[in-house]
N, C-alpha and C positions, 0 to 999 in steps of 0.2 A: 526520451532515451537511444531507442533503437536506432534513430536515423542520426542521431549526432556518433554513435558508436561507428556504423557505415561510412559517417563522413572522415571520422579519424584514421580507422582504416584504408580507406582510399588513399587521403592524404600522406599517410605514411609511405602507402605503395609508390605512391608518386613524386615522392620528393627528390629523387635522381633526376626524375624527368623536368622537373622545375628547377632546380638548380642549374640543371646543363642548358636550359632555355635560356636562361639568362645571362647567361656568358656572352660578354662580346663577339662577334665572327673571327677577330682575332687569336684569341683565344682558342674557341672551337679548334680551329685550323693547327694551334701548335700544340692541343693536347697530345697525350700520349695515346694512342688504341691499339691495343693487340687484337689484331683482326683474327687471326688463329680464334684467340678466344672469344671475340665476339661470336663469331660463325657456330662455333661448340655451344652457345648458348642460345643460340638463334636471335642474337641482336641484330635488328636494325642501323641505321646512320647514327640514332641518336643512344645506343645501348639499351633500349627498350625492347619487347615484344608485348604479344598479345596474350592473354590470359583470360579464365574463366574463373571470378569469384564465385564458390557455393557457401550460401547459409545454411548450416543445420540446423531445421527446428525440431521443436517437441512436435510428434506425430499423435493421430488419433489411437493408437494404438500402444501401450504399453505392455511389453513383456513382462510378464510376471517373475519374479525373485527365484531363482534355483537354476536348476541343468542347462535348459534352454537359455535362458537370459546370459549367462558365463559364456556357452557357446558362442550366442548370437555376437557377443561383443571380442571375444578372441577371433571371430571370422572378423570384424569389423578391423581390427588394429591388423590383422594379414592382410587382408584389402588393402589398406593404407600403405602398409609395406610393399605390396606386389607393385601397385601405381607409383609410389617414389622411386622403385627401382627400376620400373621400365623407363622413367626419366617424362610421366604424364602427369606427376602429380608433383609441385614444386615446394609447396608449404601447407600443411594442415597443424589444426589443434582444437582444442577445447575452450570454450567461455570460463570463465570461472565464477560470473555472477549468475545467480540462480534466478534465470528470465528463462522463456522458452527459446532461446536462443543456446543452442547446445555444443556447438562447435563450426569451425572451418575448413573447406578445401581451396587451394589455389590451383587449377590446373592449367596446364603446360599446352592449351588447346587453340584452336583458332573458331571454334562457334560455340555456341551454348548447346545446341545440338550433339554435340563431341562431348561434351562434359556431361551431358544427361544420359550416355550411355556408359559412362565410367561410374558414374554416382549408381546407376541402376545394379551394379555387382555387388554394391554393399549391403550386406546381410541388416544392417539398422535400417536401410530404406526399404529391402523388402520384407521387413515384418512389420512394419508402417511404425515402429519405435521413433522414428526421426523422417522428417520432409525436407526437402530442398528448396533453395531459391537463388537463381542465377542471376549473374551481373557480368558483363562484359568489362572489362579491366586491362588497362594499356600501364603497364610500368617495369620498372628498370629489369634485365636479363640478366641481373646479377640472383634473382630468386631463386634461379636454376641449380645455382651453387649451395643452398642450404642443406639440402640431402647430404651432401657429400662433407661436409663440414658438420654435419649434426652426426653423423658415423661417428668420428673421431672424438669427438666430446662426450656420447653416453657411453653406458656402461653395457648397454644390452648389444 
């Protein structure tokens, strides 16, 4: 089931690349391209960029219910907001299924090592509540627009 979920996530992230790659050369040359936007989002000539997909899994140490757990998760969400505001985190969210997979991050970084440094700042990782699995990802640079759009549609 987990492999199927990963394949689906990766397929969704790469849809823009696949659709663009299948266009005839003449259509690619005539497609409107906003060069300034592409540069702002870190896009290559195909509108794509490198990311690192991080799967957060249940760790060895469950922090007991109470003040410490509440503070850990407050710190987790504050860390997510900080990384998104800095332009390092493109997308984040929890998985709804009750499995060992808890959530995911998509970082706008070039290497797994860079993502590891960012993930290490998260209280759920520091406390052993969750552990991280890392995967290189090549997907649409448009993912970089998600946080700005999210700010416009959320109440918080």
